[in-house]
TIKOL-182556 format. One record per atom (N, C-alpha, C): x, y, z; residue in one letter; residue number from 1. Coordinates in steps of 0.05 Angstrom, whole numbers, plus 32768, in hexadecimal, padded with zeros to 4 digits. Layout:
<pts>
    xx    yy    zz  code  pos
     X     Y     Z     A  NUM
...
</pts>
This chain:
<pts>
    xx    yy    zz  code  pos
  87A8  8912  8A41     M    1
  879B  88FF  8A33     M    1
  8790  88E3  8A35     M    1
  8779  88DE  8A2D     D    2
  8769  88C4  8A32     D    2
  8776  88B5  8A22     D    2
  8790  88A6  8A2D     G    3
  87A3  8895  8A1C     G    3
  87A7  889D  89FE     G    3
  87AB  888D  89EC     F    4
  87A3  8894  89D6     F    4
  878D  888B  89C2     F    4
  877B  8880  89D2     N    5
  875F  887A  89C2     N    5
  8759  8898  89AC     N    5
  8754  8890  8994     N    6
  8746  889F  8988     N    6
  874C  88B7  8983     N    6
  8767  88BF  897D     F    7
  8773  88D6  8974     F    7
  877E  88E1  8960     F    7
  8779  88FA  8961     S    8
  8787  8903  894A     S    8
  879B  891B  8947     S    8
  87A8  892E  8937     L    9
  87BA  8936  8939     L    9
  87AF  894D  8922     L    9
  87AF  8966  8924     V   10
  87AD  897F  8918     V   10
  87BA  899D  891B     V   10
  87C6  89A0  8907     N   11
  87DC  89B9  8913     N   11
  87D2  89D1  8903     N   11
  87E1  89EB  8901     E   12
  87DD  8A01  88FC     E   12
  87DC  89FC  88DF     E   12
  87F1  89EF  88CE     L   13
  87EF  89F6  88B4     L   13
  87D5  89E5  88A5     L   13
  87CE  89D2  88B3     Y   14
  87B1  89C7  88A0     Y   14
  87A4  89DA  88A4     Y   14
  879A  89E9  88BD     K   15
  8788  89FF  88BF     K   15
  878F  8A14  88AD     K   15
  87A6  8A1F  88AF     A   16
  87AA  8A32  8897     A   16
  87A5  8A35  8883     A   16
  87AA  8A19  8874     S   17
  87A9  8A13  885E     S   17
  878A  8A14  8852     S   17
  8775  8A12  8868     F   18
  8763  8A11  885E     F   18
  8757  8A2F  8864     F   18
  875E  8A45  8874     E   19
  8760  8A5C  8878     E   19
  8761  8A6B  885E     E   19
  877F  8A66  8853     S   20
  8781  8A6C  883A     S   20
  8775  8A6F  8823     S   20
  875E  8A5B  8827     L   21
  8745  8A56  880F     L   21
  872D  8A69  8815     L   21
  872F  8A71  8832     G   22
  8717  8A84  8837     G   22
  8706  8A76  8844     G   22
  870F  8A60  8856     L   23
  86FB  8A5A  8863     L   23
  86F9  8A5D  8881     L   23
  86DD  8A61  888A     N   24
  86E7  8A6D  88B2     N   24
  86E9  8A4E  88C0     N   24
  8703  8A4C  88C6     M   25
  8711  8A38  88D8     M   25
  8705  8A3A  88EF     M   25
  8706  8A4F  88FF     E   26
  86FD  8A53  8913     E   26
  86E3  8A50  8916     E   26
  86D0  8A51  8909     L   27
  86B1  8A43  8908     L   27
  86BF  8A2E  8902     L   27
  86C6  8A1F  88F1     I   28
  86C6  8A05  88F2     I   28
  86D2  89F8  8906     I   28
  86E5  8A02  8914     F   29
  86F4  89F3  892A     F   29
  86D9  89F6  8942     F   29
  86C9  8A0A  893E     K   30
  86B9  8A09  8957     K   30
  86A2  89F2  8955     K   30
  869A  89F2  893E     K   31
  8688  89E2  893B     K   31
  868E  89C6  8941     K   31
  86A6  89C0  8938     S   32
  86B4  89A0  893A     S   32
  86BF  899A  895B     S   32
  86B5  89B8  896B     D   33
  86C0  89A9  898A     D   33
  86D9  89AF  8988     D   33
  86EB  89C0  897B     I   34
  870A  89BD  897C     I   34
  870C  89DC  8985     I   34
  871D  89E1  899C     P   35
  872A  89FC  89A3     P   35
  873B  8A09  8989     P   35
  872E  8A22  897F     I   36
  8741  8A2B  8971     I   36
  8759  8A3A  8977     I   36
  8762  8A39  8996     N   37
  877E  8A44  899E     N   37
  8792  8A29  89A4     N   37
  8782  8A19  899F     A   38
  879B  89FA  89A2     A   38
  87A7  89FA  8989     A   38
  879F  8A08  8976     M   39
  87B4  8A02  895B     M   39
  87CC  8A14  895C     M   39
  87C8  8A24  8971     E   40
  87E7  8A35  8973     E   40
  87FB  8A25  8980     E   40
  87F9  8A09  8987     T   41
  8806  8A00  8995     T   41
  8819  89E5  8976     T   41
  8820  89D8  897A     D   42
  8830  89C4  895F     D   42
  881E  89B9  8952     D   42
  8814  89B0  8962     S   43
  87FD  899D  8963     S   43
  87E7  8993  8973     S   43
  87D0  8991  896E     Y   44
  87B8  8988  8982     Y   44
  87A9  896E  897D     Y   44
  87AC  8965  898E     V   45
  87A4  894A  8995     V   45
  877A  894D  8991     V   45
  8772  893E  8983     I   46
  8759  893C  897F     I   46
  874C  8925  8983     I   46
  872C  891D  8985     S   47
  8723  88FF  8986     S   47
  871C  88FD  8965     S   47
  8714  88E7  8960     K   48
  870C  88D9  8944     K   48
  86F0  88E3  8943     K   48
  86DD  88E5  8957     K   49
  86C6  88F7  8956     K   49
  86C6  8914  8948     K   49
  86D8  8922  8957     Q   50
  86DD  893D  894E     Q   50
  86EB  8941  8934     Q   50
  86FA  892B  892A     C   51
  8705  892D  8910     C   51
  86F3  8927  88FD     C   51
  86DB  891A  8906     T   52
  86C3  890D  88F5     T   52
  86B4  892C  88ED     T   52
  86A5  8937  88FD     L   53
  869E  8953  8903     L   53
  86AE  8962  88F3     L   53
  86CA  8964  88F4     F   54
  86DF  8976  88E9     F   54
  86D3  897A  88C4     F   54
  86D6  895D  88BB     M   55
  86D6  8956  889F     M   55
  86BC  895E  8894     M   55
  86A5  895D  88A6     K   56
  8688  895B  88A0     K   56
  8687  8983  88A1     K   56
  868C  8987  88AF     N   57
  868A  89AC  88B0     N   57
  869E  89BB  8898     N   57
  86B7  89B3  8898     I   58
  86C2  89B6  887C     I   58
  86B1  89B4  8867     I   58
  86A8  8995  8862     D   59
  8697  8996  884D     D   59
  867E  89A6  8849     D   59
  8674  89B4  8860     D   60
  865D  89C4  885F     D   60
  8664  89E0  8856     D   60
  867B  89E7  8854     M   61
  867F  8A07  8851     M   61
  8698  8A05  8839     M   61
  86A1  89EE  8835     I   62
  86B3  89F2  8817     I   62
  86A3  89F0  8805     I   62
  86B1  89FD  87EB     N   63
  86A0  89FE  87D1     N   63
  86B7  89EE  87BB     N   63
  86A8  89EE  87A2     D   64
  86B8  89D6  8793     D   64
  86D3  89E1  8790     D   64
  86D7  89FE  8784     Q   65
  86EF  8A08  877C     Q   65
  86FB  8A0A  8792     Q   65
  86F9  8A08  87AB     Q   66
  8709  8A06  87C5     Q   66
  8715  89E8  87C7     Q   66
  8703  89D9  87C0     I   67
  870D  89BE  87C6     I   67
  8721  89B9  87B5     I   67
  8720  89C5  8798     I   68
  8736  89C1  8783     I   68
  8752  89CB  878D     I   68
  874C  89F0  8797     Q   69
  8764  89F5  87A1     Q   69
  876E  89EA  87B9     Q   69
  8762  89DF  87C8     Y   70
  876D  89CF  87EA     Y   70
  8783  89B7  87D9     Y   70
  8776  89AE  87C1     S   71
  877C  898A  87BE     S   71
  879A  8992  87AB     S   71
  87AD  89A8  87B2     N   72
  87C4  89A0  87A0     N   72
  87D4  899A  87A8     N   72
  87E2  8988  87A8     I   73
  87F8  8972  87B7     I   73
  8810  898C  87BD     I   73
  8819  89A0  87AE     D   74
  882B  89AE  87BB     D   74
  8823  89C7  87D7     D   74
  8805  89C4  87D5     R   75
  87FB  89CB  87EF     R   75
  87FC  89BA  8808     R   75
  87EF  89A4  8800     V   76
  87E8  898D  8813     V   76
  87FB  8981  8824     V   76
  8815  8973  880B     K   77
  882C  896E  881A     K   77
  883B  897A  882C     K   77
  883C  8993  8832     M   78
  8849  89A3  8844     M   78
  8841  899A  8864     M   78
  881E  898E  8865     F   79
  881E  898A  8883     F   79
  8813  896E  887F     F   79
  881B  895D  886F     V   80
  8814  893B  8865     V   80
  882C  8934  8862     V   80
  883E  892A  8871     P   81
  885F  891E  886C     P   81
  8859  8906  885C     P   81
  8840  88EE  885A     P   82
  8843  88DA  8851     P   82
  883C  88E0  8831     P   82
  882D  88FA  882D     L   83
  8826  88FC  8814     L   83
  8842  8908  8802     L   83
  8852  8912  880D     F   84
  8867  891A  8803     F   84
  8881  8908  87FE     F   84
  887B  88F6  880F     A   85
  888F  88DE  880F     A   85
  8885  88CB  87FE     A   85
  8869  88C7  87F9     A   86
  885F  88B8  87DD     A   86
  886B  88CA  87C3     A   86
  8872  88E4  87C7     M   87
  8873  88E4  87A8     M   87
  8896  88E4  87A6     M   87
  88A2  88D7  87B7     C   88
  88C2  88CA  87B7     C   88
  88BD  88B2  87A0     C   88
  88A3  88A9  8796     S   89
  88A3  8891  8795     S   89
  88AD  888E  8771     S   89
  88AE  887A  8769     K   90
  88B8  8872  874F     K   90
  8898  8877  8735     K   90
  8885  8877  8744     N   91
  886B  887D  8733     N   91
  8856  887E  873C     N   91
  8841  8881  872F     G   92
  8823  8883  873E     G   92
  881E  8865  874A     G   92
  8822  8854  8741     K   93
  881A  883F  874A     K   93
  8824  8836  8766     K   93
  8844  883C  8769     H   94
  8854  883E  8788     H   94
  8847  884D  8797     H   94
  8845  8865  878D     C   95
  8841  8879  8797     C   95
  8821  887A  87AA     C   95
  880F  886E  8798     F   96
  87F2  8869  87A5     F   96
  87F5  884C  87B7     F   96
  8804  883B  87B1     E   97
  880B  8829  87C9     E   97
  8814  8835  87E1     E   97
  8827  8845  87E1     R   98
  8839  8850  87FA     R   98
  881F  8864  8803     R   98
  880B  886B  87F5     I   99
  87F6  8880  8808     I   99
  87E3  886F  881A     I   99
  87E0  8859  8801     S  100
  87CA  884B  8813     S  100
  87D8  883D  882B     S  100
  87F5  8836  882A     K  101
  8800  8824  8843     K  101
  87FC  8838  885D     K  101
  8802  884D  8856     Y  102
  8803  8867  886F     Y  102
  87EB  887B  886F     Y  102
  87D5  8874  886A     K  103
  87C3  8880  8864     K  103
  87B6  8885  8883     K  103
  87BC  8871  888F     K  104
  87B3  8874  88B5     K  104
  87B7  888C  88B7     K  104
  87D4  8892  88B4     L  105
  87DC  88AB  88BF     L  105
  87D1  88C3  88B3     L  105
  87C4  88C1  889C     I  106
  87BD  88DB  8896     I  106
  879B  88E0  88A0     I  106
  8794  88CB  88A6     G  107
  8771  88CF  88A6     G  107
  8762  88B4  88AB     G  107
  8749  88B9  88B1     P  108
  873A  88A2  88B2     P  108
  8729  889A  889B     P  108
  873C  888C  8889     M  109
  8734  8886  8874     M  109
  8744  8871  8867     M  109
  8740  885E  8858     L  110
  8749  884B  8852     L  110
  874A  884B  882E     L  110
  8760  8843  8828     L  111
  8765  8849  880C     L  111
  876C  882A  8800     L  111
  875D  8822  87F2     K  112
  875F  8805  87E3     K  112
  876E  8802  87C9     K  112
  8779  87FC  87BD     I  113
  8788  87FC  87A0     I  113
  8784  87E6  8797     I  113
  8777  87E7  8781     E  114
  8776  87CC  876D     E  114
  8783  87D0  8750     E  114
  878E  87BB  8747     V  115
  879B  87C1  872B     V  115
  8796  87AD  8719     V  115
  8794  87B2  86FD     D  116
  878B  8796  86EB     D  116
  879F  879E  86DB     D  116
  879D  8794  86C2     N  117
  87B1  8793  86AD     N  117
  87AA  87B3  869B     N  117
  8792  87BE  86A0     E  118
  8795  87D2  8696     E  118
  878E  87EE  86A1     E  118
  8788  87E5  86C6     K  119
  8782  880A  86CF     K  119
  878B  8802  86ED     K  119
  8790  8814  86F8     L  120
  8794  8819  871A     L  120
  8777  8826  8722     L  120
  8769  881D  8737     S  121
  8757  8827  8747     S  121
  875B  8827  8764     S  121
  8756  883F  8766     L  122
  8755  884F  8782     L  122
  8735  884D  8795     L  122
  8737  883F  87AA     K  123
  8718  8841  87B6     K  123
  8720  8846  87D2     K  123
  870F  8859  87D5     Y  124
  870C  8867  87F0     Y  124
  86F5  8864  8809     Y  124
  86F3  885E  8821     E  125
  86E1  8859  8832     E  125
  86E2  8862  884A     E  125
  86D6  886B  885F     Y  126
  86E2  886A  887B     Y  126
  86E2  8856  8887     Y  126
  86FE  8857  8896     E  127
  8701  8841  88AB     E  127
  86E9  8834  88B6     E  127
  86D7  8847  88C5     D  128
  86BB  8836  88CC     D  128
  86A5  8837  88B4     D  128
  869B  8823  88B1     E  129
  8683  881E  889B     E  129
  8671  882B  88A2     E  129
  866B  883A  88BB     S  130
  8651  8841  88C3     S  130
  864F  885F  88B0     S  130
  8662  8869  88B2     F  131
  866A  8881  88AB     F  131
  8673  8889  888C     F  131
  8663  889F  8879     K  132
  866D  88A3  885F     K  132
  867C  88B5  885E     K  132
  8690  88B4  8855     L  133
  86A2  88D3  884E     L  133
  8698  88E8  8847     L  133
  8697  88FD  884C     P  134
  868C  8910  883B     P  134
  8693  8919  8828     P  134
  8689  8930  8814     R  135
  868F  892C  8804     R  135
  86A9  8941  87F9     R  135
  86B2  8950  880C     F  136
  86CB  8966  8803     F  136
  86E0  894D  8810     F  136
  86DD  8932  8821     T  137
  86EE  8927  8821     T  137
  86F7  8914  880C     T  137
  86E4  890A  87FA     V  138
  86E1  88FB  87E5     V  138
  86EC  8904  87CE     V  138
  86E7  8920  87CC     L  139
  86E6  892D  87B0     L  139
  8703  8937  87B1     L  139
  8709  893E  87CE     S  140
  8728  8951  87D2     S  140
  873C  8935  87C8     S  140
  873C  891E  87D2     E  141
  874B  8909  87D3     E  141
  874A  88FD  87B1     E  141
  873B  8902  87A6     Q  142
  8739  88FC  878A     Q  142
  8747  8915  8777     Q  142
  8745  8926  8783     V  143
  8754  8941  876B     V  143
  8774  8939  877F     V  143
  8775  8935  8791     L  144
  8788  8937  8798     L  144
  87A0  8925  878B     L  144
  8796  890C  878C     M  145
  87A7  88F5  877F     M  145
  87AF  88FF  8761     M  145
  8796  890B  8753     V  146
  879A  8910  873C     V  146
  87AF  8929  8731     V  146
  87AE  8936  8744     N  147
  87C3  894D  874B     N  147
  87DE  8943  874D     N  147
  87DA  893A  8757     L  148
  87FA  8929  876A     L  148
  8807  8915  874F     L  148
  87FB  88FB  873E     I  149
  8802  88FB  872B     I  149
  880A  8908  8719     I  149
  87F9  891C  870D     R  150
  8802  8930  86FD     R  150
  8820  8944  8703     R  150
  881D  8950  871A     K  151
  8837  895B  8724     K  151
  884B  894D  8724     K  151
  8849  892F  8732     A  152
  885D  8920  8731     A  152
  8871  8912  8711     A  152
  885E  8911  8707     T  153
  8860  8906  86E7     T  153
  8869  8922  86D3     T  153
  8861  8931  86DA     G  154
  8860  894B  86C8     G  154
  8850  8943  86B2     G  154
  8838  8934  86B3     L  155
  8823  892D  869A     L  155
  880C  8936  86A2     L  155
  87FB  893F  8690     H  156
  87E0  8942  8694     H  156
  87CC  8925  8698     H  156
  87D2  891B  86AB     I  157
  87C5  88FD  86A8     I  157
  87AA  88FB  86AE     I  157
  8794  88FA  86A4     K  158
  8779  88F5  86A7     K  158
  8770  88D5  86B3     K  158
  8764  88DB  86C5     P  159
  8759  88BE  86CF     P  159
  8741  88B6  86BF     P  159
  873D  8899  86BD     I  160
  872A  8896  86AB     I  160
  870F  888B  86BC     I  160
  870D  8893  86D6     K  161
  86EE  8890  86E6     K  161
  86F5  889F  86FD     K  161
  86E7  88AF  86FE     V  162
  86E2  88BD  871A     V  162
  86C6  88BD  8727     V  162
  86C0  88AC  8740     A  163
  86A5  88AC  8749     A  163
  86A2  88AA  875E     A  163
  8688  88B1  876E     S  164
  8688  88B1  8789     S  164
  866E  88AF  878F     S  164
  8662  88AD  87A7     R  165
  8644  88B4  87B5     R  165
  8642  88CF  87B0     R  165
  8655  88E1  87A9     H  166
  8650  88FD  87B1     H  166
  863F  890A  8790     H  166
  8635  8922  878F     N  167
  8631  892E  877A     N  167
  864B  8940  8774     N  167
  8653  8945  8753     Y  168
  8666  894D  8750     Y  168
  8661  896A  874C     Y  168
  8649  8979  874B     G  169
  8648  8996  8743     G  169
  8644  899C  8728     G  169
  864D  89B5  871E     D  170
  863F  89BC  8709     D  170
  865D  89C0  86EA     D  170
  8670  89A9  86F6     G  171
  867F  89AE  86DF     G  171
  86A2  89B4  86E6     G  171
  86A3  89BE  86FD     V  172
  86BD  89BE  870A     V  172
  86D2  89AB  870B     V  172
  86C6  8997  8714     F  173
  86D8  897D  8716     F  173
  86D9  8972  8702     F  173
  86C4  896C  86E7     E  174
  86C5  8963  86D3     E  174
  86DD  8974  86C9     E  174
  86E0  898E  86C1     E  175
  86F2  89A2  86B9     E  175
  870B  8995  86BE     E  175
  8712  8996  86DC     Y  176
  872D  8989  86E3     Y  176
  8737  8972  86DC     Y  176
  8723  895E  86E8     F  177
  872A  8944  86DC     F  177
  872D  8940  86C4     F  177
  871E  8944  86B1     G  178
  871F  8942  8693     G  178
  8710  8933  868F     G  178
  86F9  8921  869D     I  179
  86E4  8912  8696     I  179
  86CD  891B  86AD     I  179
  86B3  8911  86A6     K  180
  869F  8914  86B5     K  180
  869D  88F8  86C9     K  180
  869F  8908  86E2     P  181
  8696  88F3  86F8     P  181
  8680  88ED  86FA     P  181
  867F  88D7  870B     S  182
  865E  88C9  8707     S  182
  8656  88C5  8727     S  182
  863D  88C1  872A     K  183
  863F  88B3  8746     K  183
  863C  8897  8743     K  183
  863E  888C  8768     S  184
  8644  886F  8761     S  184
  863D  8867  8783     S  184
  8642  8852  8783     E  185
  863B  884A  87A5     E  185
  8663  8846  87AF     E  185
  8671  884C  879C     I  186
  868C  8840  87A7     I  186
  869E  8859  8798     I  186
  86A9  8868  87B1     N  187
  86C0  887C  87B1     N  187
  86D9  8874  879C     N  187
  86D6  887C  8784     I  188
  86ED  886E  8773     I  188
  8700  8882  8761     I  188
  8715  887B  875D     L  189
  8722  8889  8745     L  189
  8730  8875  8739     L  189
  8736  8874  871B     E  190
  8742  8868  870B     E  190
  8753  886F  86FC     E  190
  8767  8865  86F4     F  191
  8782  8871  86E9     F  191
  8782  885E  86CF     F  191
  878F  885D  86B9     R  192
  879A  8848  86AC     R  192
  87B2  8842  86B2     R  192
  87B3  8827  86B4     L  193
  87CE  881D  86C4     L  193
  87E5  8829  86B8     L  193
  87EB  882B  869A     K  194
  8801  8839  868E     K  194
  8805  8851  8694     K  194
  87F5  8862  869B     D  195
  87F8  8880  86AE     D  195
  87FC  887E  86C8     D  195
  87F1  886C  86D7     A  196
  8801  8864  86F3     A  196
  881E  885B  86F9     A  196
  8828  8854  86E2     L  197
  8846  884B  86D1     L  197
  8852  885A  86D1     L  197
  8849  8876  86C4     E  198
  885D  888F  86BD     E  198
  8872  888D  86D1     E  198
  888A  8892  86D2     P  199
  889A  8897  86DF     P  199
  889B  88B5  86EC     P  199
  8897  88B8  8706     F  200
  88A0  88D2  871A     F  200
  88BB  88DC  8713     F  200
  88B3  88FA  8708     L  201
  88CC  890B  8713     L  201
  88D3  890A  872E     L  201
  88C3  8906  873B     T  202
  88CF  8913  875C     T  202
  88D3  88F6  876F     T  202
  88D8  88E0  875A     D  203
  88E6  88D0  8763     D  203
  88FF  88D3  8774     D  203
  88FE  88CC  8793     N  204
  8916  88CB  87A0     N  204
  891E  88BB  87B1     N  204
  892A  88A9  87B7     N  205
  892E  888F  87C7     N  205
  893E  88A2  87DE     N  205
  894E  88B2  87D8     V  206
  895A  88BC  87F6     V  206
  8949  88CC  8806     V  206
  893A  88DA  87F5     M  207
  8920  88E0  880A     M  207
  8910  88D1  8815     M  207
  8909  88C0  8807     W  208
  88F9  88A7  8810     W  208
  8906  889D  8829     W  208
  8920  8892  8826     S  209
  892C  8886  8840     S  209
  892A  889E  8857     S  209
  8924  88B0  8853     Y  210
  8924  88C2  8870     Y  210
  8909  88C3  8872     Y  210
  88F3  88BF  886A     F  211
  88D9  88BF  886F     F  211
  88D1  889F  887A     F  211
  88D6  888D  886E     E  212
  88CB  8876  886B     E  212
  88D1  8868  888A     E  212
  88EB  886E  889E     P  213
  88EA  8860  88B9     P  213
  88D5  8868  88C6     P  213
  88CC  8884  88CB     E  214
  88BD  8890  88D4     E  214
  88A0  888C  88D9     E  214
  889A  888A  88BC     L  215
  887E  8883  88AF     L  215
  8879  8867  88B4     L  215
  8889  8853  88B8     T  216
  8889  8837  88BA     T  216
  887F  882F  88DE     T  216
  889C  8845  88EB     K  217
  8893  8847  8907     K  217
  887A  884B  890B     K  217
  886B  885D  8903     R  218
  884E  8866  8911     R  218
  883D  8850  8901     R  218
  883D  8844  88ED     I  219
  882D  8837  88E6     I  219
  882D  881B  88F4     I  219
  8849  8817  88FF     K  220
  8845  8800  8910     K  220
  883F  8801  892E     K  220
  883C  8815  893A     E  221
  882E  8823  8952     E  221
  8813  8817  894F     E  221
  87FE  8828  893C     I  222
  87E1  8825  8938     I  222
  87E5  8805  8932     I  222
  87F4  87F5  8922     E  223
  87EC  87DA  891F     E  223
  87F3  87C0  8937     E  223
  8803  87CD  8945     T  224
  880C  87BD  895E     T  224
  87FD  87CE  8978     T  224
  87ED  87DD  8975     D  225
  87E1  87E1  898C     D  225
  87C3  87EA  8985     D  225
  87B5  87DF  8988     K  226
  8797  87E2  8980     K  226
  8787  87F8  8987     K  226
  8793  8803  89A6     S  227
  8784  8819  89AF     S  227
  8786  8834  89A1     S  227
  879B  8830  898D     I  228
  87A2  8849  897D     I  228
  879D  8840  895D     I  228
  878A  882F  895B     S  229
  8788  8826  8942     S  229
  8772  8841  892F     S  229
  8767  8850  893B     A  230
  8757  8861  892D     A  230
  876A  887F  892F     A  230
  877F  8880  8934     K  231
  878B  8898  8935     K  231
  8793  88A1  891E     K  231
  878A  88BA  8915     V  232
  8795  88CC  8900     V  232
  87A8  88DD  8903     V  232
  87B8  88E8  88F6     R  233
  87C7  88F9  88F3     R  233
  87C7  890D  88D4     R  233
  87C4  8923  88DC     F  234
  87BE  893E  88D2     F  234
  87D5  894D  88DC     F  234
  87F2  8947  88CA     M  235
  8806  8952  88D7     M  235
  8819  896B  88CF     M  235
</pts>
């Protein structure tokens, strides 16, 4: 390999998750210049360019109902350990802060959190400002965070704002979120602060103590070695 510059990991579980929704992953991988037989190994290293193409090609082929099906935390946490670990948090605020901290291990996306006395805001952007996040990437993240907080609290929590640069279609997302999403120059998801502070039924310090050392180690590797600063891990 060419050092550790701009590489990502993709594995069979990630591929199988999309295939179970009916997507033609052989075609998507081919269009993304990723050899399909590489998924037969435990994990396969791809470039950041391939990762960007991969997201775009999924975006071209996935429909709204498939985005919602994909964005189920019970499905995604099986191949994204940082999300599984984040569910061990005491509440949504704590969970989102952990996800933001370890986001670099999941994808080439930044998650910024803002909190005031009334609300908690999640803002998404690509780490390279010249690239706009595809519709699939933004909307699946927004659905995933809502699904996560609902599953972890056992409550049907509704966000107070859902907005992005993308169109939300004919009502599928409005029905899921419980509010009408809107167009904006910012990719944003907002919750009432009191909802973000609802206790998680999945709170588990023992499990977190198992995940935290390895996650922290990987983040430190990225932060101390600029040559791998763009590394993405689909685990």
